[in-house]
N, C-alpha and C positions, 0 to 999 in steps of 0.2 A: 513576162521576161520579156527586156529591152535587149534588143540587140548591138551590140557593139561594134562597130567594123573593124577595131582593133586587135579581139579576136580572131576576124578571119584570115587580117593581115599575118597574124603569128601564127596562127594553125597551117596554112596554106605553106609558108616558109617552111616548118619542121616537119610536114607531112613531105613536104619534098626534097629536102636534106636527108631525112629516112630513107627514101627511095633509090637518092642519087639522078634527080631527074632535073635537068635544066628545067627553064620556064617554057623554052620550045618544045620540051618533053611533057611537061604538062597540057602546055596547045593541044599538042597531038592526042593523046591520050583521051582528054576530057571535049574536042572538038569544041572549045572557047578560043576563041582567036589570041595569038600571044600580046598584042596589044593591050587588049582586055587583059590578059594577067598581070601583065607588067600595073596596069593602071591599079590594080585591086590590090596586090604587092605593096603598092608605094602608100594607098588608099585615096588616091586623088579616084578613085572612083568604086562603085561599091556594084554588086552584082545581079541581075534579077537573080527573080524564083529558080527560073527553068536555067539558069547558067551554074548556079551553086547546085542544083540537083545533078548537071552534069560534071561539076567537081567532085562528089563527092564521089557516084559514079565509079570517075576515073581513080580515085582514091580508096575507093570501097571500105567506104567508112560513113558514119549516119553527117543528118546534116546538123544537129545537136554537135557533132563538133566544129562546127563552125560559127556556133552561137553560145555553146555554152562556154565561159571562163575557164572551165576545168578541160579544155581543151587546148589550147597553148602552152 
């Protein structure tokens, strides 16, 4: 499977909206910096594996949700 950063961007925005979280809320829940969250959601940067795991833990989802096209 090829990683598509746009899938991550869409999935993060959708999952945040579902929870009513701001980017700052996600940063607090995931222990990923607010600046990094902003970069990931704009697509200007992609998270490393550890950050993706932290994001998945915060959302209570699988890493597959960030790489599979059906996730967003």
